[in-house]
C-alpha positions as CSV (number, residue, x, y, z in Angstrom):
1,M,-14.0,46.1,-151.4
2,S,-17.4,44.6,-151.9
3,P,-18.5,41.6,-149.9
4,L,-19.0,39.8,-153.1
5,C,-16.3,39.6,-155.8
6,L,-17.6,39.0,-159.3
7,G,-15.9,36.3,-161.2
8,G,-15.2,37.0,-164.9
9,N,-14.8,33.5,-166.0
10,P,-18.2,33.4,-167.9
11,F,-17.4,36.5,-170.0
12,G,-16.5,35.5,-173.4
13,W,-17.6,31.8,-172.6
14,T,-21.2,31.3,-171.5
15,A,-21.9,35.0,-171.5
16,D,-21.4,37.1,-174.7
17,E,-20.3,40.7,-174.5
18,E,-23.8,42.1,-174.4
19,T,-24.8,39.7,-171.6
20,S,-21.6,40.4,-169.8
21,F,-22.3,44.1,-169.9
22,A,-25.7,43.4,-168.3
23,V,-24.2,41.4,-165.5
24,L,-21.5,44.0,-164.9
25,D,-24.1,46.7,-164.9
26,A,-26.4,45.0,-162.4
27,Y,-23.5,44.2,-160.1
28,A,-22.2,47.8,-160.1
29,E,-25.8,49.1,-159.6
30,A,-26.0,46.8,-156.5
31,G,-22.9,48.5,-155.1
32,G,-20.2,45.9,-156.2
33,N,-16.8,47.1,-157.1
34,F,-14.5,44.1,-157.2
35,I,-14.0,42.0,-160.4
36,D,-11.8,39.1,-160.8
37,T,-10.5,37.8,-164.1
38,A,-7.4,36.1,-165.7
39,D,-5.5,36.3,-168.9
40,M,-6.4,32.6,-169.7
41,Y,-10.2,33.2,-169.7
42,T,-11.4,31.8,-171.9
43,F,-8.8,30.2,-174.3
44,H,-10.4,26.7,-174.0
45,V,-13.5,27.9,-175.9
46,P,-13.5,27.1,-179.6
47,G,-12.3,30.3,-181.6
48,N,-10.9,31.9,-178.4
49,S,-7.2,32.4,-177.7
50,G,-7.4,33.8,-174.1
51,G,-7.9,37.4,-172.9
52,E,-11.5,37.5,-174.0
53,S,-12.9,38.1,-170.5
54,E,-10.2,40.9,-169.7
55,T,-11.2,42.5,-173.1
56,I,-14.8,42.6,-172.3
57,I,-14.2,44.0,-168.9
58,G,-12.0,46.6,-170.4
59,R,-14.5,47.7,-172.8
60,W,-17.2,47.9,-170.1
61,L,-14.9,50.0,-167.9
62,K,-14.3,52.3,-170.7
63,A,-18.1,52.5,-171.7
64,R,-19.2,53.2,-168.3
65,G,-16.3,55.4,-167.2
66,C,-16.0,53.7,-163.9
67,R,-12.4,52.4,-163.7
68,D,-11.5,54.5,-160.8
69,R,-14.4,52.9,-158.8
70,M,-13.5,49.4,-159.5
71,V,-11.0,47.0,-158.0
72,I,-9.7,44.8,-160.9
73,A,-7.9,41.5,-160.2
74,T,-6.3,39.4,-163.0
75,K,-3.8,36.6,-163.1
76,V,-0.8,35.3,-164.9
77,G,0.8,31.8,-165.5
78,A,-1.8,29.6,-167.0
79,L,-2.5,30.8,-170.5
80,P,-0.8,28.5,-173.0
81,G,2.4,30.2,-174.3
82,L,2.6,32.2,-171.1
83,A,2.1,29.3,-168.7
84,D,4.8,29.9,-166.2
85,L,6.0,32.5,-163.7
86,A,9.3,33.4,-165.3
87,P,10.1,37.1,-165.2
88,E,9.8,37.7,-168.9
89,T,6.4,35.9,-168.8
90,I,5.2,38.1,-165.9
91,R,6.4,41.3,-167.7
92,R,4.8,40.4,-171.0
93,A,1.5,39.1,-169.6
94,A,1.1,42.1,-167.4
95,E,1.4,44.4,-170.5
96,D,-1.0,42.3,-172.3
97,S,-3.6,42.4,-169.5
98,L,-3.2,46.1,-169.1
99,R,-3.8,46.7,-172.8
100,R,-6.9,44.5,-172.8
101,L,-8.3,46.0,-169.6
102,G,-7.6,49.5,-171.0
103,T,-6.0,50.5,-167.8
104,D,-2.6,51.7,-166.4
105,H,-2.7,49.5,-163.3
106,I,-3.8,46.2,-162.1
107,D,-5.1,46.3,-158.4
108,L,-4.5,42.8,-157.5
109,Y,-2.2,40.6,-159.7
110,F,-2.3,36.8,-159.1
111,A,0.2,34.1,-159.8
112,H,-2.5,31.9,-161.3
113,V,-0.8,28.6,-160.6
114,D,2.5,27.7,-158.9
115,D,5.6,27.3,-161.1
116,P,8.1,25.0,-159.5
117,G,10.4,25.3,-162.6
118,T,11.2,29.0,-161.9
119,P,13.1,30.0,-158.7
120,L,10.7,31.8,-156.3
121,A,13.1,34.7,-156.0
122,E,13.0,35.3,-159.7
123,T,9.2,35.2,-159.8
124,L,8.8,37.6,-156.8
125,A,11.5,40.0,-158.0
126,A,9.4,40.3,-161.3
127,F,6.3,40.9,-159.4
128,D,8.1,43.4,-157.2
129,A,9.3,45.4,-160.2
130,L,5.7,45.8,-161.3
131,V,4.7,46.9,-157.9
132,R,7.5,49.4,-157.7
133,A,6.7,50.7,-161.2
134,G,3.0,51.3,-160.2
135,T,1.5,49.1,-162.8
136,V,0.5,46.6,-160.1
137,R,-0.8,47.6,-156.7
138,H,-0.7,44.3,-154.8
139,I,0.1,40.7,-155.6
140,A,-1.4,37.3,-154.6
141,A,-1.3,33.7,-155.1
142,S,-3.8,31.2,-156.4
143,N,-3.7,27.4,-156.4
144,F,-0.5,27.2,-154.1
145,T,0.1,24.4,-151.7
146,A,0.6,25.6,-148.1
147,D,4.4,24.7,-148.2
148,R,4.9,26.8,-151.3
149,L,2.8,29.6,-150.1
150,A,4.8,29.8,-146.9
151,E,8.1,29.6,-148.9
152,S,7.0,32.4,-151.1
153,L,6.3,34.6,-148.1
154,E,9.5,33.9,-146.6
155,T,11.4,34.6,-149.8
156,S,9.7,38.0,-150.0
157,A,10.5,38.9,-146.5
158,R,14.2,37.8,-146.8
159,E,14.7,39.6,-150.2
160,G,12.6,42.7,-149.4
161,F,10.3,42.0,-152.3
162,A,6.5,42.8,-152.4
163,A,4.7,39.9,-150.8
164,Y,1.6,38.0,-151.5
165,V,-1.4,39.7,-149.7
166,A,-4.1,37.2,-150.7
167,L,-4.8,33.7,-151.7
168,Q,-7.4,32.2,-154.0
169,A,-8.2,28.6,-153.3
170,E,-11.2,26.2,-153.8
171,Y,-13.2,26.5,-150.8
172,N,-17.0,26.1,-150.3
173,L,-19.5,24.1,-148.2
174,V,-18.6,20.9,-150.0
175,Q,-15.0,21.5,-150.3
176,R,-13.7,22.3,-146.9
177,E,-11.1,19.8,-145.7
178,D,-8.1,20.7,-147.8
179,Y,-8.3,24.4,-147.3
180,E,-9.1,24.3,-143.6
181,R,-6.5,21.6,-142.8
182,D,-3.5,22.9,-144.9
183,L,-3.9,26.4,-146.1
184,A,-5.8,28.2,-143.5
185,P,-3.1,28.0,-140.9
186,V,-0.7,29.7,-143.3
187,V,-3.1,32.2,-144.3
188,T,-4.0,33.0,-140.7
189,G,-0.4,33.1,-139.7
190,A,0.6,35.5,-142.4
191,G,-2.4,37.7,-142.0
192,L,-3.5,37.1,-145.6
193,A,-7.1,37.4,-147.1
194,C,-8.6,34.2,-148.6
195,L,-10.7,35.0,-151.6
196,P,-12.4,31.6,-152.4
197,Y,-13.2,30.7,-155.9
198,V,-15.8,28.1,-157.0
199,A,-17.6,29.4,-154.0
200,L,-20.8,27.7,-155.1
201,A,-19.0,24.5,-156.1
202,R,-19.4,25.1,-159.9
203,G,-23.1,25.6,-159.4
204,F,-23.9,22.6,-157.2
205,L,-24.8,24.7,-154.3
206,T,-27.5,26.5,-156.3
207,G,-29.4,23.2,-156.2
208,K,-29.7,23.0,-160.0
209,Y,-27.6,20.0,-160.4
210,R,-29.6,17.4,-158.8
211,P,-31.1,14.7,-160.8
212,G,-33.5,16.2,-163.3
213,G,-32.4,19.8,-162.4
214,P,-32.1,22.5,-165.0
215,G,-28.3,22.6,-165.0
216,V,-27.7,19.1,-166.3
217,D,-26.5,20.2,-169.7
218,S,-24.3,23.2,-168.5
219,P,-20.4,23.0,-169.2
220,R,-19.8,22.5,-165.5
221,A,-22.4,19.8,-165.0
222,G,-20.0,16.8,-164.7
223,Q,-17.9,18.4,-161.9
224,A,-20.9,19.8,-160.1
225,R,-22.8,16.7,-160.1
226,A,-19.9,14.8,-158.5
227,H,-20.9,16.4,-155.2
228,L,-24.1,14.4,-155.1
229,N,-21.9,11.9,-153.5
230,G,-20.9,12.1,-149.9
231,N,-22.5,14.9,-147.9
232,G,-23.6,17.0,-150.8
233,P,-27.4,16.0,-150.7
234,G,-27.4,16.9,-146.9
235,V,-25.8,20.3,-147.5
236,L,-28.5,21.0,-150.2
237,A,-31.1,20.1,-147.8
238,A,-29.7,22.4,-145.0
239,L,-29.3,25.2,-147.5
240,E,-33.0,24.8,-148.6
241,E,-34.1,24.9,-144.9
242,V,-32.2,28.0,-144.2
243,A,-33.1,29.8,-147.5
244,A,-36.8,29.1,-146.8
245,A,-36.5,30.6,-143.4
246,H,-35.1,33.8,-144.8
247,R,-37.2,33.7,-148.0
248,T,-33.9,33.9,-149.9
249,T,-31.9,31.9,-152.4
250,L,-29.6,28.9,-151.9
251,P,-26.6,30.7,-153.4
252,A,-27.1,33.6,-151.0
253,V,-27.1,31.3,-147.9
254,A,-23.9,29.4,-149.2
255,L,-22.1,32.7,-149.7
256,A,-23.1,34.0,-146.3
257,W,-21.7,30.9,-144.7
258,L,-18.4,31.1,-146.6
259,A,-18.0,34.8,-146.0
260,A,-18.3,34.3,-142.3
261,Q,-15.5,31.7,-142.2
262,P,-12.2,32.7,-140.6
263,T,-9.6,34.2,-143.1
264,V,-12.3,34.7,-145.7
265,A,-12.4,38.3,-147.0
266,T,-14.6,38.1,-150.1
267,P,-16.0,35.0,-152.0
268,V,-15.6,34.9,-155.7
269,A,-18.7,33.9,-157.7
270,G,-19.6,34.5,-161.4
271,A,-23.0,34.7,-163.2
272,R,-23.6,34.0,-166.9
273,N,-26.6,36.3,-167.0
274,A,-28.4,38.9,-164.9
275,A,-30.9,36.4,-163.6
276,Q,-28.1,34.3,-162.1
277,L,-26.6,37.4,-160.5
278,A,-30.0,38.2,-159.0
279,D,-29.7,34.9,-157.1
280,L,-26.3,36.0,-155.5
281,L,-27.1,39.6,-154.6
282,P,-29.3,38.8,-151.5
283,F,-26.2,37.5,-149.9
284,L,-25.1,41.2,-149.5
285,T,-27.7,41.9,-146.8
286,L,-28.3,38.3,-145.5
287,R,-27.6,37.6,-141.8
288,L,-27.7,34.0,-140.6
289,T,-28.4,33.0,-137.0
290,A,-25.8,31.1,-134.8
291,D,-28.1,28.0,-135.1
292,E,-28.1,28.2,-138.9
293,F,-24.4,28.5,-138.9
294,A,-24.2,25.5,-136.7
295,L,-26.4,23.4,-138.9
296,L,-24.4,24.3,-142.1
297,D,-21.2,23.5,-140.3
298,K,-22.5,20.1,-139.1
299,V,-23.9,18.9,-142.4
300,S,-20.8,20.0,-144.4
301,A,-18.2,18.7,-142.1
302,R,-16.4,15.5,-143.4
303,P,-17.7,12.4,-141.4
304,S,-15.1,11.3,-138.9
305,A,-15.3,7.8,-140.0
306,D,-14.0,9.1,-143.5
307,S,-11.1,11.0,-141.9
308,P,-7.6,10.0,-142.6
309,A,-5.9,7.6,-140.2
């Protein structure tokens, strides 16, 4: 798979179909082949009902005739009306996603959020049935706690079901502690791949959400600017220093740091237009020095005085 996974969240939200096609074209032309979406993208937008991102991606795959060259990941369990991991929900949601994507199989199918109300054995049996039928190649987990992820893996091993091969979790230069403390040991022990989402902290690590920056009116501004507290400004300063040394972009440096972390296979990052994507693509060839990694590690680490007792 590509070193960069293209997130499909903007498609049908901040990017219309024409703009989404331009982003997808530019990504493919750069050698990208891994696209991540979900059935819930983007139901929260007025006039949408969910599935808009999948539909756009499906139309692009058909128009470009490139389905066999692409790895497609989508998710189940968070779309209103299909917001659980009951067997019937999984079956129905998979059928809906396959139809919207215009394909006969999903390469990587995520449980989008955990569902404590459905027994894990029932959820995993439903995923296993899809894998055995060939409509899903691999399954994965997203937004699981370490305990529930471990329990899911144990259940699959005990029952002989297909097991999660990857985890999506929030992980980036300004959101490190929870993943590294709790989830990384489980991911490492089970040999899973981590596919971090919000790899750029909802745009904060692009630098545009500083006071007076151009991103203050974006839909993600509130969440992104929250990182101006704590070590966020120091992380931005270090990113600027490293980016200047390589004559590259802040997002490229942030992604390079993340991709080099233990357990991380492929960061997930979206772009609402081709210009934003162009800021990400230098990451594909960027090589940081040991000193640069050390600097980014230092400024992004939680201060010891703020650590739990």
